C-alpha positions as CSV (number, residue, x, y, z in Angstrom):
1,M,112.9,74.3,106.7
2,F,111.2,74.1,103.5
3,T,109.6,71.1,104.3
4,A,107.8,72.8,107.1
5,I,106.6,75.7,105.0
6,V,105.0,72.8,102.7
7,L,103.6,70.9,105.4
8,T,102.0,73.9,106.9
9,F,100.3,74.9,103.5
10,T,99.0,71.5,103.0
11,G,98.2,71.0,106.5
12,G,96.1,74.3,106.4
13,A,94.5,73.1,103.2
14,G,93.5,69.8,104.8
15,F,92.1,71.7,107.9
16,L,90.2,73.9,105.5
17,T,88.9,71.0,103.8
18,G,87.8,69.2,106.8
19,S,86.3,72.2,108.0
20,I,84.0,72.7,105.0
21,S,83.1,69.2,104.4
22,G,81.3,69.0,107.5
23,A,79.5,72.6,106.9
24,D,76.3,71.4,105.0
25,N,74.1,72.4,108.1
26,V,76.2,75.4,109.5
27,E,74.9,78.9,109.2
28,T,76.7,81.0,106.7
29,F,77.9,83.4,109.3
30,K,80.0,80.5,111.1
31,L,81.2,79.3,107.8
32,V,82.6,82.7,106.8
33,F,84.0,83.3,110.3
34,L,85.8,79.7,110.0
35,L,87.1,80.6,106.5
36,L,88.6,83.8,107.7
37,L,90.0,82.3,110.8
38,C,92.0,79.5,108.8
39,G,93.0,82.1,106.3
40,F,94.3,84.3,109.3
41,V,96.2,81.3,110.9
42,T,97.6,79.9,107.8
43,Y,99.0,83.2,106.4
44,N,100.5,84.2,109.7
45,L,102.0,80.6,110.3
46,L,103.4,80.7,106.6
47,L,105.1,84.0,107.2
48,L,106.5,83.0,110.5
49,L,108.2,79.9,108.8
50,L,109.2,82.4,105.9
51,S,110.9,84.8,108.4
52,V,112.8,81.7,109.9
53,V,114.1,80.9,106.6
54,E,115.0,84.2,105.8
55,R,117.1,84.7,109.0
56,V,118.7,81.2,108.3
57,A,119.5,81.8,104.9
58,G,120.4,85.6,105.4
59,M,118.2,86.7,102.3
60,K,115.3,89.3,102.2
61,L,111.7,88.4,101.4
62,M,111.0,92.0,100.4
63,T,113.4,94.7,99.4
64,S,111.7,97.1,101.7
65,E,111.6,96.0,105.4
66,E,108.8,98.7,106.1
67,G,106.8,97.8,103.2
68,Y,106.7,94.1,104.2
69,K,105.5,95.1,107.6
70,R,103.1,97.3,106.5
71,M,101.7,94.6,104.0
72,V,101.2,92.2,107.0
73,I,99.7,94.5,109.4
74,W,97.1,95.6,106.6
75,F,96.4,91.9,105.7
76,N,95.9,91.1,109.4
77,A,93.9,94.3,110.0
78,I,91.4,93.8,107.2
79,I,90.9,89.7,108.2
80,I,90.1,90.9,111.8
81,I,87.6,93.6,110.7
82,M,86.0,91.1,108.5
83,M,85.7,88.8,111.3
84,M,84.4,91.2,113.5
85,A,81.8,92.4,111.1
86,D,80.7,88.9,110.5
87,L,80.6,88.2,114.2
88,S,78.3,91.5,114.8
89,I,75.9,90.6,111.8
90,C,75.7,87.1,113.4
91,I,74.7,88.4,116.9
92,C,72.3,91.0,115.3
93,W,70.6,88.3,113.1
94,H,70.3,86.0,116.1
95,H,68.8,88.9,118.3
96,N,66.3,89.7,115.5
97,I,67.9,93.2,115.2
98,I,68.2,92.7,111.4
99,S,66.7,90.0,109.1
100,L,68.6,88.8,106.1
């Protein structure tokens, strides 16, 4: 189980490195969106694997279950809001509504 967590983390880092290495001609908006998406997927996948370890081992990740859920919801909400803002700015920029 711990091997799966390590592989997920290194796989996410490898995916991120591969994504950034080919980004020399990519617009900033697309790169920011891709980085946010990689962070969102990696964070949630690690939390999923840690929750499996928590159930198998019978231990708690945090002392407060409610605090843990609140932290996950806030992180995901902030990342999704940032992705939507980036997408909105990209669309407005492509349609010449704003200029940067």
